[in-house]
N, C-alpha and C positions, 0 to 999 in steps of 0.2 A: 446617259437613259433614265429615264425618271420611274421612281418605283413608285406602286400602285399604294395608297393611302393606308394607315395601320386602321384597325376596325375600329378603334376609339377614335383616331381622324376624323375616317367617314359617317361614324355615329354624330359628334358635333359638326360636320358637314351639314348633316340633315335636318339637327338642332336647331343651328342658324337660317338653314333654310327658310323652317317652320315659320318662325320670328319674321322673317322677312315678308312672307305670305302675309301676314297678319297687318302687315303697313296699310294704312287707311287709303294708299293710293292704289293698290293691288287688293284689298278684302273687300269684297260684296258688303258692307254692313246694311245697309237701308234694304237690300231684298234677303241680307239672311233674317234680318231683326222682323220682316213681315212674314218670313217663312217661319221663325220662331213661335211669332201670333199665331200661325194656322197650327201648328203643334201642339201648342197650349190647348188652344181651342178644340181639337183633336182629344186631347188628353181628358180634358174635364167633360167631352161628351161623351166617352166610350166608358170613362168612370162613372159618371152618373146612371148610366143604362146599365151596369155591372158587366161589360164586354171583355172578354180576357184581352192580358197584358197592354191595359189601356193605354199607358205613356208611352208605350212602342207602337201599337197599332195605329190608334189615335191618329197620332202626328202623320203616321206612314202614309195612312187614306186620303186625309185632306191636304198634305205636301202635294202626293200623286194628284189630284185633281186638280191642284191649284197649276202642276206644273204642266200638268195637260191642257188647262185656258188660259195659257199664258200668262199668269198672273206674275207680279216681279220675285219671285222668290230664285234664291241659291242657296247652297249648302256647300260651301269649297270642301275638297277633301281634310285637308288640314285640322280641321277642329273634328276629325272623328277619333282620331288616335288616343287622347286624352280620357273619351268618354269612354273605351272599348277596353282601358287598362282600369277604370275602376268596374266594369263588370268582371274582367280578369280575377281581381283581387276576391270579388265577390263570390266567385266559382269556385276559386282557392279554397276561400274558408267554409265550404261544406266537407273538405277532405277530412277523412279521418282513419288511423290504425285499420280500423277493419276491414275497411272497405279497401286500401291499399293491398293489404293481403288476399284476397280476392281475384287480382288481376292476371293472376296465370292459370285461374277458370274461364275466363275470358275467350279462350283460342276458340271454340265452335262456333260463337257469335260473331267472330273475326272473320272466319272463313264463312260463313254466311254472306257477310259485307263484301268480302270478294267477289261471288257469284252475282249480289246483287247491283252490284258495279256495272258487271258485263252486261246481264240483262238491259240494264236500265241505258245503259249506253248503245247497244245494238239498236233496240228497238225506237229509241227517241233519234238517232240518227237516220233511221229507215222513215220516220214518221216526217222528218224535215225534208226528204229527199223527195216522197212520194208525195206527201200533202202540200207542204209549202213549198216544193219547185227548186230549194237551195241549191246550189252546187255542192259539189261533193265536198271540198274542203270546208266550206262554210258552215253546211249541214253537219259535218264530223265536229268540229270544236263548239258548235253551238249546243250538240246534243250530249257532249260530254257533261257526269252530274255532279262537279265540283271547279273549285280553280276559275274560278272569276278572269283575275288579274292576267294569271300564267293562259288561260284560253284563247282571251284576247289578244294578248302578243305572241304567241306561236300560230295563232291562224292566221294573223295577218300577213307574218313572215311564211306563211305556207301559200298566201296570194287568196285567204278567204274575205269574206267582208266583215272588217270589224267593229263596224257600226252596229250590225245584225247579231253579231256575236255577242256584243256587249248589252245590247237591249234586250236579246233572248234572257240571257243567264241573270240581266235585274230583273225582268219579269217571273222569270222563275224563284229567285228569292221571295219577290214580294208576294207571286200567288201563294206559295207553300207557306209563309209565314203568316199571310192575312186568313188563310183556310183551315191550317192544320188543329190552331190552337180553339178553336171553335168546334171543330172535330172532337178533340179530348174533352174537351169542359162539357160536351154532352154525355160521353163514353163513359167517362170515369166517375161525373156526376158533383168534382170539383171545382170552388170557382180560381180561375186564373186571376183574380182582380187584384191579389199582391202576393208578392213572394213570401216564400214558407219563412217562419224563424225571424221575420222582419223587424228591427227595432229601428225608433227613433234618434233623429239626433240629439233631441232634447234629454233623454235617457241614455246615451252613449259618453265614456270619457273621453276629454280630450286626448288621450295619449291613442282612443282608435282610429280617430282623424292623421294622428302623425305615422300610426302604423300604414296604415289606405296607401298615403302619400309614398312612404319608403318602399313598402312594398312593390307599387307602381311602378315607381323610377327606376328602380334595381331589375325588377320584369322586364319593363319595357329593354333596358340598355343588355339585357343578356339575351333576350328573343333576339335584340339585333345582332349582336355577336356571333350566335349560333345559326344566325339567319332560319329561325322557325318560320314555319308557316302560318299566318294570323300571327306574327311575333307581337304584335299591341295588346294581343287579349291572351296568348300560351306562355308569353314570358310573366307576364305579373299573376296569371294563375297559378304558375309553378312555385313562383316565389311567396305566393301567400298557401298555398298548399304546406312548402314545408315551415313556413312559420309554425302553423296550427298544428301538423305533425309532430314538430319538435316541441311545441307544448309554450314555446315563448310569449304566445299571446292566442285570445281565442276571441278578438276582434270580427266585429261584422259590419260594412259597411252600413249607415244609414239607410231607410227608404228614400228618404227625399235628396240623397245622392243619388241612390239605384236608379229613382224615376228621372230626375235632369239627365244620367246618362242614356236611360233610352229613351228622351226625348229627342236628345241630338242622334240618336242611330236612327229612328223613326224618322226625322227631318232630312238625312241624307241621304236615305234611303229613296225616300219619297222624290227628292229633288233630281235625283239624277236625270229624271227624264225631262228637264228645262231645257227648252231651249232647241226641244226634237220637235219634228212634226208632228201634228196631233194623228194624222192620218198613217203614218209611219206607225205608231204607240201603238194606237189601234188596232193596226193589220197585226203587228208582232203580239197584242196582248191575245187576241181571239186565236191564233193561232199556238198562242202558249197554253190556253186551257186546253187543248186536247194533250199537249206533251205534260203537262202538271199532271192532268189523270193517268196520261199513262205513267208517272213517278209514282203518285201515290198508290195504283193499283201495286205495283212492285214492291213498295213500303210495306204494304197492309202483308201482302202473299208470304213474302219471304220473312216477315217479322212473324205471321202467324207457323210458318211453316218449322221454323229455329227453334219460337217458343214450344212448340209441339214435341220437336225432338229433344229438347236440351234442358227445358225446364224453367229458360229466362222467362222474364215477365213481360209479356208483349209489349204493352205501353212503351216499357223501355226501350226494347228493341226498333219499335216504331221511331222512335226520337234518336236512336242511335243511328237508323238507316236513313231517316228523311233526308233528302239532298236540300235541305235549306240552308240559313246562317249558321254557322257554329255557336254565334253567341246567343241567336235570338232560339234556338232548339236547347239550349242548355239552361237557359233562364225557365223554359215550360219545364225541363225536366226538375229543377228545383223547387219548382211549382207545386209540382203532382208528386212530390218526396222520391224520385226517380232517384239513381245512383249519378251523379252530374260527371263524375269521373269515369264512368264507363260510357256516359252519351260522347262527352269530349273528347276521349279518346278515338272510339270509333269515327266520328266527324274528321280527327285530324287524321286519322289511314287510310278514310275515303278521299281527303284531299290531297293525301300525299301520292296513293297510288294513281290520281288520276292524273296529277302531275309529271309522276314518273314515268308511267306508262302511253299517256298518248299520244306524244309525236313520236317515238317508236311503232307505237301500232298503226299508226296512220300511215308511216313511211313504209311497213311492210304489208298493209292492204295496198298500197299503191304500188309497189313491188311486183305483187302476187297479180293486180288487174293487167301491169304491163306482161308480165310474164304469158297471160291467159290469152291477150291478145296479141302475143308472138313479137312485141315491139323488143329493143333492145333496151334491158336494162342498167342503168348507169346507176351511180354512186350519186347522185343528186338525186334520185327518182322522189317525189313528195313536194320537192320544190319550186316554187312558181319559175314559170320562164322569164328569161332574163332580158 
């Protein structure tokens, strides 16, 4: 009997697969170079206009437009983990002992988050069923507020349309990331043009770059071994936080490296739509405008209510509840001097709750529906017909 590979063996297999994917015969270097050129142009344009998060949002917007216009752009997923690692290390550098001591006081906000997930999931699933006309399975897994990869996988297993689920979640992240920073910059009266406390590579010692690489690699390995959600972000963040809390170093990644990481993340998000028919993407974007409005309404409403009941800062709650990307919302939190750990922890909880609860709740709904119609209930309720 063949034994399953050890965690270390599986890690090394994935590393080798990543390097293999970078071979010229498999990696679309020309299309990626064109996407990078668009991304740099978008970053410079957004920076020139003093728009929020220029090196993520500018590349995201131009690469999305390029993909929809069938420009030769591509950004294979293999390039995202190293850049996500940099963001994770940077977020971990924001941890301090006083902040960690307050973690036990966050439980009221966490209870509010659970209610927020239920409200968002129920209303958006109804929207996709009633307005979008999707079947029950596709609407359900497309309407979950988190877990892009997991919802695609489980939704396809249950008989849903995987492409629609993938596009809806991608557009959800795109629209929230493209709208929330503008709203925050306007409401808070702060500039999100550069991260708070950013330092230049020219003014940081060489040991800072060594710490960056060491925390990133160790964090990726730990995240992989522990099967953490968003492992390439959370693993490095936890290791970097441990290094700073222990007082071993107070390094911070330079803004040049952070800008490069944001550039790649923006390019990857924008290029997700490459190869998809513009009419299909356009329809889902129009439909997602409504679902995003619902999500942002519940985000603001729940954040305001929990802030009124508990005294937590409303802006921190908006960032913690917003069903956008963990990395993107944490970057905004860093820029507006919100507690990064608070925001990141609630995003982790949201992703975990959605991943763990989505499939069982869907099966329960299917069983209740069968029971209500008087049909026999089998152990395969909720699964597609063979």
